[in-house]
Each structure stands twice: as C-alpha cells, then as structure tokens.
C-alpha positions as a Markdown table, in Angstrom:
| # | Residue | x | y | z |
|---|---|---|---|---|
| 1 | Unk | -33.9 | 31.2 | 25.5 |
| 2 | Unk | -32.6 | 28.8 | 22.7 |
| 3 | Unk | -29.1 | 29.7 | 21.3 |
| 4 | Unk | -28.7 | 30.9 | 17.6 |
| 5 | Unk | -28.6 | 28.4 | 14.9 |
| 6 | Unk | -25.1 | 29.4 | 13.8 |
| 7 | Unk | -23.2 | 28.8 | 16.8 |
| 8 | Unk | -25.2 | 25.3 | 17.3 |
| 9 | Unk | -24.4 | 24.3 | 13.9 |
| 10 | Unk | -20.6 | 25.5 | 14.3 |
| 11 | Unk | -20.3 | 23.1 | 17.4 |
| 12 | Unk | -22.0 | 20.2 | 15.3 |
| 13 | Unk | -19.3 | 20.5 | 12.3 |
| 14 | Unk | -16.4 | 20.9 | 15.0 |
| 15 | Unk | -17.7 | 17.8 | 17.0 |
| 16 | Unk | -18.1 | 15.9 | 13.4 |
| 17 | Unk | -14.3 | 17.2 | 12.6 |
| 18 | Unk | -13.1 | 16.0 | 15.8 |
| 19 | Unk | -14.7 | 12.5 | 15.4 |
| 20 | Unk | -13.4 | 12.1 | 11.9 |
| 21 | Unk | -10.0 | 13.2 | 13.3 |
| 22 | Unk | -9.9 | 10.6 | 15.7 |
| 23 | Unk | -11.2 | 7.8 | 13.5 |
| 24 | Unk | -8.4 | 8.7 | 11.0 |
| 25 | Unk | -6.0 | 8.5 | 13.9 |
| 26 | Unk | -7.2 | 5.0 | 14.7 |
| 27 | Unk | -7.0 | 3.8 | 11.2 |
| 28 | Unk | -3.2 | 5.2 | 11.0 |
| 29 | Unk | -2.3 | 3.7 | 14.3 |
| 30 | Unk | -4.0 | 0.1 | 13.3 |
| 31 | Unk | -1.7 | 0.3 | 10.1 |
| 32 | Unk | 1.6 | 1.3 | 11.7 |
| 33 | Unk | 1.6 | -0.4 | 15.0 |
| 34 | Unk | 2.6 | -3.8 | 13.5 |
| 35 | Unk | 5.7 | -2.0 | 11.8 |
| 36 | Unk | 6.2 | -0.4 | 15.1 |
| 37 | Unk | 6.1 | -3.7 | 16.6 |
| 38 | Unk | 8.5 | -5.5 | 14.1 |
| 39 | Unk | 11.2 | -2.6 | 14.2 |
| 40 | Unk | 11.2 | -2.6 | 17.9 |
| 41 | Unk | 11.4 | -6.4 | 18.1 |
| 42 | Unk | 14.4 | -6.3 | 15.8 |
| 43 | Unk | 16.6 | -4.8 | 18.4 |
| 44 | Unk | 15.7 | -7.5 | 21.0 |
| 45 | Unk | 18.9 | -8.7 | 23.0 |
| 46 | Unk | 16.9 | -12.2 | 23.8 |
| 47 | Unk | 17.1 | -15.2 | 21.8 |
| 48 | Unk | 13.5 | -15.4 | 20.4 |
| 49 | Unk | 11.5 | -13.2 | 18.4 |
| 50 | Unk | 9.2 | -11.4 | 21.0 |
| 51 | Unk | 7.5 | -7.9 | 22.1 |
| 52 | Unk | 8.1 | -6.1 | 24.2 |
| 53 | Unk | 11.9 | -7.1 | 23.6 |
| 54 | Unk | 14.1 | -7.7 | 26.6 |
| 55 | Unk | 16.7 | -5.4 | 25.8 |
| 56 | Unk | 18.7 | -3.3 | 23.2 |
| 57 | Unk | 21.0 | -5.3 | 20.7 |
| 58 | Unk | 22.2 | -4.8 | 17.4 |
| 59 | Unk | 23.3 | -8.4 | 16.9 |
| 60 | Unk | 20.7 | -9.6 | 14.8 |
| 61 | Unk | 21.6 | -7.0 | 12.2 |
| 62 | Unk | 25.2 | -8.5 | 12.3 |
| 63 | Unk | 23.5 | -11.7 | 11.9 |
| 64 | Unk | 21.9 | -10.8 | 8.9 |
| 65 | Unk | 24.7 | -9.4 | 7.1 |
| 66 | Unk | 26.7 | -12.4 | 7.8 |
| 67 | Unk | 24.4 | -14.6 | 6.3 |
| 68 | Unk | 25.1 | -15.6 | 3.0 |
| 69 | Unk | 21.7 | -16.9 | 2.0 |
| 70 | Unk | 20.2 | -13.6 | 3.1 |
| 71 | Unk | 22.6 | -11.3 | 1.4 |
| 72 | Unk | 22.1 | -13.2 | -1.8 |
| 73 | Unk | 18.5 | -13.1 | -1.8 |
| 74 | Unk | 18.5 | -9.5 | -0.9 |
| 75 | Unk | 20.7 | -8.9 | -4.2 |
| 76 | Unk | 18.3 | -11.0 | -6.1 |
| 77 | Unk | 15.0 | -9.2 | -4.9 |
| 78 | Unk | 16.8 | -5.7 | -5.8 |
| 79 | Unk | 17.8 | -6.9 | -9.1 |
| 80 | Unk | 14.1 | -8.3 | -10.0 |
| 81 | Unk | 12.7 | -5.2 | -8.5 |
| 82 | Unk | 15.0 | -2.6 | -10.4 |
| 83 | Unk | 14.4 | -4.5 | -13.8 |
| 84 | Unk | 10.8 | -4.9 | -13.0 |
| 85 | Unk | 10.2 | -1.1 | -12.4 |
| 86 | Unk | 12.1 | -0.3 | -15.7 |
| 87 | Unk | 10.5 | -2.6 | -17.8 |
| 88 | Unk | 7.0 | -2.2 | -16.4 |
| 89 | Unk | 7.5 | 1.7 | -16.8 |
| 90 | Unk | 8.1 | 1.4 | -20.3 |
| 91 | Unk | 5.4 | -1.2 | -21.1 |
| 92 | Unk | 2.8 | 0.5 | -18.8 |
| 93 | Unk | 3.2 | 4.0 | -20.1 |
| 94 | Unk | 3.1 | 2.8 | -23.7 |
| 95 | Unk | -0.3 | 1.1 | -22.9 |
| 96 | Unk | -1.5 | 3.9 | -21.2 |
| 97 | Unk | -0.9 | 6.1 | -24.0 |
| 98 | Unk | -2.3 | 3.7 | -26.6 |
| 99 | Unk | -5.3 | 3.1 | -24.1 |
| 100 | Unk | -6.3 | 7.0 | -23.6 |
| 101 | Unk | -5.7 | 8.1 | -27.2 |
| 102 | Unk | -6.3 | 5.1 | -29.6 |
| 103 | Unk | -7.9 | 2.2 | -27.9 |
| 104 | Unk | -11.5 | 3.3 | -29.2 |
| 105 | Unk | -14.2 | 0.7 | -28.9 |
| 106 | Unk | -11.7 | -1.8 | -27.2 |
| 107 | Unk | -10.9 | 0.6 | -24.3 |
| 108 | Unk | -12.6 | -1.3 | -21.8 |
| 109 | Unk | -11.4 | -5.0 | -23.1 |
| 110 | Unk | -7.8 | -3.6 | -23.1 |
| 111 | Unk | -8.3 | -2.2 | -19.5 |
| 112 | Unk | -9.8 | -5.4 | -18.1 |
| 113 | Unk | -6.9 | -7.5 | -19.7 |
| 114 | Unk | -4.2 | -4.7 | -18.6 |
| 115 | Unk | -5.7 | -4.9 | -15.0 |
| 116 | Unk | -6.1 | -8.7 | -14.7 |
| 117 | Unk | -2.9 | -9.7 | -12.7 |
| 118 | Unk | -4.3 | -7.5 | -9.9 |
| 119 | Unk | -7.8 | -8.5 | -10.0 |
| 120 | Unk | -7.0 | -12.2 | -9.8 |
| 121 | Unk | -5.4 | -13.7 | -6.6 |
| 122 | Unk | -1.4 | -13.4 | -7.1 |
| 123 | Unk | -1.4 | -17.4 | -6.5 |
| 124 | Unk | -3.5 | -18.1 | -9.4 |
| 125 | Unk | -1.5 | -15.8 | -11.7 |
| 126 | Unk | 1.9 | -17.5 | -10.3 |
| 127 | Unk | 0.1 | -21.4 | -11.0 |
| 128 | Unk | -0.9 | -20.1 | -14.4 |
| 129 | Unk | 2.5 | -19.0 | -15.3 |
| 130 | Unk | 4.2 | -22.0 | -13.7 |
| 131 | Unk | 1.8 | -24.5 | -16.1 |
| 132 | Unk | 2.5 | -22.2 | -19.1 |
| 133 | Unk | 6.5 | -22.4 | -18.5 |
| 134 | Unk | 6.5 | -26.0 | -18.5 |
| 135 | Unk | 4.3 | -26.2 | -21.7 |
| 136 | Unk | 6.8 | -24.1 | -23.4 |
| 137 | Unk | 9.9 | -25.9 | -21.9 |
| 138 | Unk | 10.9 | -23.0 | -20.0 |
| 139 | Unk | 10.3 | -24.6 | -16.5 |
| 140 | Unk | 11.8 | -22.9 | -13.4 |
| 141 | Unk | 15.6 | -23.4 | -13.9 |
| 142 | Unk | 16.5 | -19.7 | -14.7 |
| 143 | Unk | 15.6 | -16.3 | -13.3 |
| 144 | Unk | 13.8 | -15.3 | -16.6 |
| 145 | Unk | 10.5 | -16.8 | -15.5 |
| 146 | Unk | 10.4 | -15.4 | -12.3 |
| 147 | Unk | 11.3 | -11.9 | -14.0 |
| 148 | Unk | 8.7 | -12.4 | -16.3 |
| 149 | Unk | 6.0 | -12.8 | -13.5 |
| 150 | Unk | 7.3 | -9.8 | -11.6 |
| 151 | Unk | 6.8 | -7.6 | -14.6 |
| 152 | Unk | 3.5 | -9.0 | -15.4 |
| 153 | Unk | 2.1 | -7.9 | -11.9 |
| 154 | Unk | 3.9 | -4.5 | -11.8 |
| 155 | Unk | 2.5 | -3.4 | -15.2 |
| 156 | Unk | -0.8 | -2.8 | -14.0 |
| 157 | Unk | 0.2 | -0.1 | -11.3 |
| 158 | Unk | 2.3 | 1.8 | -14.1 |
| 159 | Unk | -0.9 | 1.7 | -16.3 |
| 160 | Unk | -3.3 | 3.1 | -13.5 |
| 161 | Unk | -0.8 | 6.1 | -12.4 |
| 162 | Unk | 0.0 | 7.1 | -16.2 |
| 163 | Unk | -3.6 | 6.7 | -17.4 |
| 164 | Unk | -4.8 | 9.0 | -14.6 |
| 165 | Unk | -1.9 | 11.4 | -15.4 |
| 166 | Unk | -2.8 | 11.4 | -19.1 |
| 167 | Unk | -6.3 | 12.2 | -18.1 |
| 168 | Unk | -5.8 | 15.2 | -15.8 |
| 169 | Unk | -3.5 | 17.4 | -18.1 |
| 170 | Unk | -4.3 | 20.3 | -20.7 |
| 171 | Unk | -4.3 | 18.4 | -23.9 |
| 172 | Unk | -4.5 | 21.9 | -25.8 |
| 173 | Unk | -0.6 | 22.5 | -24.8 |
| 174 | Unk | 0.1 | 19.5 | -27.1 |
| 175 | Unk | -2.1 | 20.7 | -30.0 |
| 176 | Unk | -0.4 | 24.2 | -29.5 |
| 177 | Unk | 2.9 | 22.5 | -30.1 |
| 178 | Unk | 1.9 | 20.7 | -33.3 |
| 179 | Unk | 0.5 | 23.8 | -34.7 |
| 180 | Unk | 3.7 | 25.4 | -34.2 |
| 181 | Unk | 5.4 | 22.6 | -36.4 |
| 182 | Unk | 6.8 | 20.3 | -33.5 |
| 183 | Unk | 6.8 | 16.6 | -34.6 |
| 184 | Unk | 4.7 | 14.1 | -32.3 |
| 185 | Unk | 8.3 | 12.8 | -30.8 |
| 186 | Unk | 9.3 | 16.4 | -29.8 |
| 187 | Unk | 5.7 | 17.0 | -28.4 |
| 188 | Unk | 5.8 | 13.9 | -26.5 |
| 189 | Unk | 9.4 | 14.6 | -25.2 |
| 190 | Unk | 9.1 | 18.2 | -24.6 |
| 191 | Unk | 5.2 | 18.8 | -23.6 |
| 192 | Unk | 3.8 | 15.6 | -22.7 |
| 193 | Unk | 6.5 | 13.5 | -20.7 |
| 194 | Unk | 6.7 | 16.4 | -18.2 |
| 195 | Unk | 3.3 | 16.8 | -17.7 |
| 196 | Unk | 2.8 | 13.1 | -16.9 |
| 197 | Unk | 6.1 | 12.7 | -15.1 |
| 198 | Unk | 4.3 | 12.3 | -11.6 |
| 199 | Unk | 2.4 | 9.5 | -12.9 |
| 200 | Unk | 5.3 | 7.7 | -14.3 |
| 201 | Unk | 7.4 | 8.1 | -11.2 |
| 202 | Unk | 4.7 | 6.9 | -9.1 |
| 203 | Unk | 4.1 | 3.9 | -11.0 |
| 204 | Unk | 7.7 | 3.0 | -11.2 |
| 205 | Unk | 8.1 | 3.4 | -7.4 |
| 206 | Unk | 5.0 | 1.3 | -6.9 |
| 207 | Unk | 6.3 | -1.4 | -9.4 |
| 208 | Unk | 9.7 | -1.4 | -7.4 |
| 209 | Unk | 7.9 | -2.0 | -4.0 |
| 210 | Unk | 5.4 | -4.6 | -5.2 |
| 211 | Unk | 8.1 | -6.5 | -7.3 |
| 212 | Unk | 10.5 | -6.4 | -4.2 |
| 213 | Unk | 7.8 | -7.7 | -1.8 |
| 214 | Unk | 6.0 | -10.1 | -4.0 |
| 215 | Unk | 6.0 | -13.3 | -2.6 |
| 216 | Unk | 3.7 | -15.9 | -4.3 |
| 217 | Unk | 5.0 | -15.5 | -8.0 |
| 218 | Unk | 8.5 | -15.8 | -6.2 |
| 219 | Unk | 7.8 | -18.8 | -4.5 |
| 220 | Unk | 6.3 | -20.9 | -7.4 |
| 221 | Unk | 8.6 | -19.6 | -9.8 |
| 222 | Unk | 12.0 | -19.7 | -7.9 |
| 223 | Unk | 15.0 | -21.7 | -9.4 |
| 224 | Unk | 17.9 | -23.2 | -7.7 |
| 225 | Unk | 20.0 | -20.0 | -6.4 |
| 226 | Unk | 17.3 | -17.6 | -7.0 |
| 227 | Unk | 15.4 | -17.3 | -4.0 |
| 228 | Unk | 14.1 | -13.7 | -3.2 |
| 229 | Unk | 14.4 | -12.2 | 0.4 |
| 230 | Unk | 10.5 | -12.7 | 1.1 |
| 231 | Unk | 10.9 | -16.5 | 0.0 |
| 232 | Unk | 14.3 | -16.9 | 2.3 |
| 233 | Unk | 12.4 | -15.2 | 5.0 |
| 234 | Unk | 9.5 | -17.6 | 5.0 |
| 235 | Unk | 12.1 | -20.6 | 4.7 |
| 236 | Unk | 13.9 | -19.2 | 7.9 |
| 237 | Unk | 10.8 | -18.8 | 9.9 |
| 238 | Unk | 10.0 | -22.7 | 9.5 |
| 239 | Unk | 13.1 | -23.6 | 11.2 |
| 240 | Unk | 14.0 | -20.6 | 13.4 |
| 241 | Unk | 12.1 | -18.0 | 15.5 |
| 242 | Unk | 14.8 | -15.4 | 16.5 |
| 243 | Unk | 15.0 | -11.8 | 16.0 |
| 244 | Unk | 16.9 | -12.0 | 12.7 |
| 245 | Unk | 13.3 | -12.3 | 11.0 |
| 246 | Unk | 12.5 | -8.9 | 12.4 |
| 247 | Unk | 15.8 | -7.3 | 11.4 |
| 248 | Unk | 15.2 | -8.6 | 7.9 |
| 249 | Unk | 11.6 | -7.2 | 7.7 |
| 250 | Unk | 12.7 | -3.8 | 9.0 |
| 251 | Unk | 15.5 | -4.0 | 6.4 |
| 252 | Unk | 12.9 | -4.5 | 3.7 |
| 253 | Unk | 10.8 | -1.5 | 5.4 |
| 254 | Unk | 13.8 | 0.6 | 5.2 |
| 255 | Unk | 14.4 | -0.1 | 1.4 |
| 256 | Unk | 10.8 | 0.5 | 0.4 |
| 257 | Unk | 10.6 | 3.9 | 2.3 |
| 258 | Unk | 13.9 | 4.7 | 0.7 |
| 259 | Unk | 12.4 | 4.2 | -2.7 |
| 260 | Unk | 9.8 | 6.5 | -1.7 |
| 261 | Unk | 12.3 | 9.2 | -0.4 |
| 262 | Unk | 14.5 | 8.8 | -3.5 |
| 263 | Unk | 11.4 | 10.0 | -5.6 |
| 264 | Unk | 10.9 | 12.7 | -3.5 |
| 265 | Unk | 14.4 | 14.0 | -3.6 |
| 266 | Unk | 14.3 | 13.9 | -7.4 |
| 267 | Unk | 10.7 | 14.9 | -8.4 |
| 268 | Unk | 8.9 | 15.6 | -5.2 |
| 269 | Unk | 6.0 | 13.8 | -3.8 |
| 270 | Unk | 3.8 | 16.6 | -4.7 |
| 271 | Unk | 4.0 | 15.2 | -8.3 |
| 272 | Unk | 3.0 | 11.7 | -6.9 |
| 273 | Unk | -0.8 | 12.0 | -7.3 |
| 274 | Unk | -3.5 | 10.0 | -8.7 |
C-alpha cells in the first residue's frame, strides 16, 4: 500500500530544505574560510607567512604598531574613508531624492550616470581620473585627487540604498504633514529623514568600507606621503613575506567589522535593509 501523498510531500520538502541549508552552509564556509586563515596566520610564531601556523605569537601586531609607514597609511586610509562616507552620504542622498521624485523622463539616464563608477572596472575609473587631473594641472601631488576618486566610487552605494528606502515607505505620511501646514524642510526633517534613516546609515557604512579597502584608485592617484593601507600592504609584500601582512589584513577586517557593529549600536542592523 502506497504511503499517503501528504507525508511523502512533507518528506520531499524536508529533504529540499536540508539540501538548501547544506548549500548555504558551504557557501558561507567558502566565503569565510579565507578570512579565518588570514586571522590565524597573523598569530604565527614563525618567520614566514604560512598556514597552519607554527605557534602562537603577538609579535607581528607589535611589528605593525611599531612601523611608521603602516601607521601613517592607516591614518590616511581612515581619514579618506571618513571624509568619503560623509561626502558621499550627502551627495548620494540628494541624488536619490532628486532621482525618485523629480528626475522624470531623465530617470534612467541619471541612474546610469550615477552607477557608472561601479559598473566600470575600478582601474578604468582610476586611469580616467589620472588623465583628467593631468589635463587640469592637478596631477597627483596632493591628497585631494585621491579623495575625489574615493568619493566618486562610494556615491553609488549611498544612492542605491537611499533610493531603495525612498521607494519603500509610505509617502502618505509626507502628504499628511504638508496638509497640516509643515514646510518641506520640516517634513523632510521630521518625517522623511527618520523613515529613510536605515538606507542612509547603510549607504554611509558601505561607503566607509569601500573607501577604506579600495586599491586601484589609491594606487594610481597616490602622491608622495599619501599611501593608503592597502597600497602600503601591496608594497610590503613585494619585499617581505612575514606574518605582518596577515596582521595588517586582520586589523583591516576588525575596522570593517567595527563599522558595522557601530551602526548596529546606534541604529540597529534591522534598519539596514535594501
């Protein structure tokens, strides 16, 4: 006698659920395993970067904090990332508001222009900026050119997240505020801003992370004394292959994770949704 259809269907659904969980688990392992390897390798007591480590030691972190080039590059990277996050948040939020509400027939053209820095390979954007700077006489002698490049590649992330937030909240609340006599600025400050706060925070965090970790823009646009941490690490690995490189990478991971946890502390990760 054949089993009932419903138990059989339940077994099939259960089997599919376990297969899906297994696949997701393998993807997570694939993504996180390189990070785990780098972190563990940073505590290697040996003289060369290897995995598994020979023993436990913190000496490579001490080496990092005693290295003036690494500390200087870390400070420059943090400065660039903070300025990029602030500037791109303002520019990206304004662009998203205009795109969603006022762009009209030019919407798709504007969207393509705003997203072009992440649609094109970063190296092409860096080369284009380098040629443009030399044409206008800016060159790469100051940190200004690199800062502009960082802002250029981070604005799209804020634009995407804020645009998504603007499309997904009740615009009737704004209309009600205006009917009650609130000005546009008051409506934006008291109604719109709190409702799209998650998108703004999400975009700012993404902008900080992308700016802190970007390599091609920093490599081609760097000037004397304006080397970022990823570029300094790249230069270091050309001549040395000790676990200091893993320690630097681990510190970068901690800073990136710290940016996300800071956002969670103040606004909650549940607000950071597309």
